[in-house]
C-alpha positions in Angstrom: 144.2 70.7 143.2 141.3 68.4 142.8 139.6 68.2 139.4 135.9 69.3 139.7 133.7 66.3 139.6 130.9 68.2 137.9 133.3 69.1 134.9 134.3 65.4 134.6 130.8 64.1 134.7 129.8 66.6 131.9 132.7 65.4 129.8 132.1 61.7 130.5 128.4 62.0 129.8 129.1 63.7 126.5 131.4 60.8 125.6 128.7 58.3 126.5 126.1 60.2 124.4 128.4 60.1 121.4 129.0 56.4 121.9 125.3 55.7 122.1 124.7 57.7 118.9 126.9 55.4 116.8 124.4 53.6 114.5 126.9 51.6 112.4 127.2 48.2 114.0 130.9 47.7 112.7 131.8 51.2 114.2 130.0 50.4 117.4 131.9 47.1 117.9 135.1 48.9 117.2 134.2 51.6 119.8 133.2 48.9 122.3 136.6 47.2 122.0 138.4 50.6 122.7 136.1 51.2 125.7 136.9 47.7 127.0 140.7 48.2 126.6 140.6 51.6 128.4 138.4 50.2 131.2 141.0 47.4 131.7 143.7 50.0 132.0 141.6 52.1 134.4 141.2 49.1 136.6 145.0 48.6 136.6 145.8 52.3 137.2 142.9 53.3 139.6 142.0 49.9 141.1 138.7 48.3 141.8 137.9 50.5 144.8 137.6 54.2 144.3 135.2 57.2 144.6 133.8 59.3 141.8 136.0 62.2 143.1 139.2 60.1 142.9 138.3 59.1 139.4 137.7 62.7 138.5 141.1 63.7 140.0 142.8 60.9 138.0 141.1 62.1 134.8 142.4 65.6 135.6 146.0 64.4 135.5 145.5 63.7 131.8 144.1 61.1 129.4 146.9 60.9 126.8 147.5 57.3 127.8 143.7 56.5 127.3 143.7 58.2 123.9 146.8 56.2 122.9 145.0 53.0 123.8 142.1 54.1 121.6 144.5 54.7 118.7 146.4 51.4 119.3 143.2 49.4 119.4 141.4 51.1 116.5 143.7 53.3 114.3 140.6 54.4 112.3 139.1 55.8 115.5 142.0 58.3 116.1 139.8 61.3 115.5 137.4 60.1 118.2 140.0 58.9 120.7 139.2 61.7 123.3 135.5 61.0 123.0 136.0 57.2 123.5 138.2 57.8 126.5 135.5 60.0 128.0 132.9 57.2 127.4 135.2 54.7 129.0 135.6 56.8 132.1 131.8 57.2 132.3 131.4 53.4 132.0 134.0 52.9 134.8 132.4 55.4 137.0 129.5 53.0 137.6 131.9 51.0 139.9 132.7 54.0 142.1 131.8 53.3 145.8 129.8 56.5 146.0 127.9 56.2 142.7 124.4 54.9 142.4 122.8 55.4 139.1 123.7 59.1 138.8 123.2 59.8 142.5 125.9 60.2 145.1 125.3 57.9 148.0 124.8 59.6 151.5 127.7 58.7 153.8 
């Protein structure tokens, strides 16, 4: 069963908001390293060509692997691993073939 794109978008946006609210430069650099590591793994697992719906379906299969990357890269961020994973998915979403700055492209 496909994971609802609207649900995924909500969760990913919340992760991005939390990321953008980090004021401490040291914590932000740490969070950015985590996001980069998760994005690299997303590229490996999902590939460079995908739709927003495909990314949502992949997200619906579970994000334990992404949270583990967050913990491995920044053990101090363990409490925020899920939020950072969501922020990484939001960031990766911009590469979807049917995503244009928050609008789905007409096909």
